[in-house]
C-alpha angles and dihedrals in degrees: 000000000000115000127180127183118194122181120199119200114145130187120249116283093217145295093291090064098038117137128197112273113263139158117289115265113211119197121196115212123186140191136179090213131090117283086238092062113130095233090055101041097039102022118028098032096050089046092053093041093053092045088053090053093049091053094047088244097306086124117057128176143208119199118198116189136174095059096296093141107001137013133207089272098047107033096097091052092044092056094040093053096042095245085128131013099227139358144171102271115191100206095201088065089063109048092148096051093037106034092167104037095032101031103037117013101041088039086072101070093138098070091088139357093206113100092202092058096044093046092056095043098049093044093051091047095049099042105031115014108036114050092179089054090056092043090054088065099039090051085060091050093254131124112208111212108161141358138225123225123184130215115273115300124246135178115263119189141183093229133034115284125178110153140045088251090057090060097054111122096357115141111238130189112235129189097211151341097296092055090046089058090049090051090052091050090053092049093250129132111244120221117185112219134159119248093255091059097054101088097050093042092054093042093053095040094243084135128022098207143006135210107232149128113274095242087075088072085069108028094044094029090237088146088074092065105022119042105159120090136183110193112224104164095188102119148339144225118264141159133189091228118069092108108043144126140210106265095233090049089050091053091049092061123091119253089254092052093049090048091051091055090049094046091050097048097086090059092055096044094048093044091053094050095049093043092056091048095048097043093048090051089050090057090052092048091051097041095119092049090050094045094242128154114211119188141163130247116270120240094268092050092047091053091052092047094050093047091047095051092047092056101036101092090055090048092053092050092048091049092050093046089051089055093049097250108156124229095011093149092052093048091051091047093048093049092047089051092050091049088056090047092052092047085062094045094049091048091052100053133066115272100252139101096249093055093049092047089051091051091050091050094047096045101035122001095052085062098044110159125245099257115204 
């Protein structure tokens, strides 16, 4: 078990930012993933660090990773029940508890393969455009602040695969319902596993393949047990809750402390997106050194992928309607519109973290709702 504890307590930045002296507030954040995970190293930690700076150290943090407190299957309940103050909650793991975020929004990973675009779109939807989306979390005692979005997902396997026929019957790890449907379309057998279970499952042959961003071959060492990749840049994994807090903990903070967490969120969201993009490209650049084979889908596979993506929004709406979730068609339409909006925003700004963080602050975090 890998455990990392990181405390953030930073000296005052100067008189202009001075806050009234108050007791130290320590926030415990947990994750079931590796301490090397991109969303922790480049997202959560910079977010918490900057918030510590903005509060002159009145807020300090401890991050426990590797499943020390919560895992991918318990993090929502840990935050809800106050066992931990915040955690990386993958909404697609909880479609029953989160029928909108987990059953509709994150079931649309194929609208874009750009984590910058998806991060902006899902944050704007959750915080500004969909009150019932926000209420879904606050009813569970959770305040969503910022998302994670990975680099585009590919298919990574233990043995060489090149054609649609090669995939028939193979067991593939999936992170949610949308990916299960994709596996079915490809003739594969979906197996839902949390991120922390991927390495052992591939090593033991419990699964033959996994959908995942290529950086996982490095950060989770999956490249040791799965060296064969088919690039299918048709979507990614994302969740509105990488930066989040227990609602009662949120209320216990001072106005200045809450504002510091809001003002710092863009840094964490942008850092996560760019980290996934850069680290996945590094894996591609070093594929020969790592002994990886990276190929493209054959014509038959491409046909299946294109037909699947074209029909997926309707499938998500039908599934939600069948479960009695209201306004599914509007939510899908709103999210699709916001994805298009953020494609335009991302195309209009420089390709760097600071520019993306600024865009997030101007379009979203400067309008953060009054969460109660």
